[in-house]
matplotlib code that plots the C-alpha trace (Angstrom):
import matplotlib.pyplot as plt

x = [185.9, 187.8, 186.1, 188.3, 185.5, 185.0, 187.3, 186.6, 187.9, 187.4, 187.1, 189.9, 192.3, 191.6, 192.0, 195.3, 196.8, 194.5, 197.1, 197.7, 194.0, 193.7, 196.5, 194.8, 191.4, 192.7, 194.7, 191.6, 189.7, 192.6, 193.5, 197.1, 197.7, 200.8, 201.9, 200.7, 197.2, 197.2, 198.1, 195.5, 192.7, 193.8, 193.9, 190.5, 189.0, 189.6, 186.6, 188.4, 188.7, 185.1, 184.0, 185.8, 183.9, 180.6, 178.7, 180.0, 178.6, 175.1, 174.5, 170.8, 169.4, 172.8, 174.5, 178.0, 178.3, 181.1, 183.6, 184.7, 185.3, 182.3, 180.2, 177.5, 176.6, 175.3, 172.7, 172.0, 170.9, 170.6, 172.9, 174.0, 176.8, 175.4]
y = [28.6, 25.4, 23.7, 22.6, 23.2, 26.9, 29.8, 33.2, 36.1, 39.7, 42.7, 44.3, 41.4, 41.4, 45.2, 44.9, 42.3, 41.1, 38.8, 37.0, 36.6, 35.1, 32.6, 31.6, 31.2, 29.1, 26.9, 26.4, 25.2, 23.0, 25.1, 25.4, 28.8, 30.3, 33.7, 35.2, 33.7, 35.1, 38.6, 38.4, 37.4, 40.1, 42.8, 41.8, 41.7, 45.3, 47.7, 50.0, 47.0, 46.0, 49.6, 49.9, 46.8, 47.9, 44.9, 43.0, 45.5, 44.0, 40.3, 39.5, 41.7, 42.2, 45.6, 46.1, 48.9, 51.4, 49.0, 50.8, 49.4, 49.6, 50.9, 48.4, 50.6, 53.2, 50.7, 48.8, 50.7, 47.8, 44.8, 42.0, 39.5, 37.1]
z = [138.1, 137.8, 134.8, 131.9, 129.4, 130.3, 129.4, 130.8, 128.7, 129.6, 127.3, 129.3, 128.7, 125.0, 124.8, 126.6, 124.2, 121.5, 119.8, 123.1, 123.6, 120.1, 120.9, 124.2, 122.7, 119.8, 122.2, 124.3, 121.3, 120.2, 117.1, 116.1, 114.4, 112.9, 114.1, 110.8, 111.3, 114.9, 113.6, 110.7, 113.2, 115.7, 113.0, 111.7, 115.1, 116.1, 116.2, 113.6, 111.2, 111.7, 111.3, 107.9, 106.7, 108.2, 106.8, 109.8, 112.3, 112.2, 112.6, 112.7, 115.4, 117.1, 116.6, 117.9, 120.4, 121.0, 122.4, 125.6, 129.1, 131.4, 128.5, 129.4, 132.4, 130.0, 128.9, 132.1, 135.2, 137.7, 137.2, 139.5, 138.7, 141.3]

ax = plt.figure().add_subplot(projection="3d")
ax.plot(x, y, z, "-o")
ax.set_aspect("equal")
plt.show()
């Protein structure tokens, strides 16, 4: 996709390097973050950090799942990307 208003981020990319993902997302939205802010956001965005503060695990009717690659296929039996 070649649209300057759209950024595609995959779970696998964030899992591989969460700090870099935070940097890319903040740049995309025009935010200038210090390295300390990037690290603070990355550390607070892990599943283990959210699990420790389980009040963040439920937002309205949304519940965070396990957080594993391809885990969605445990919940969806027929899925098409097109």
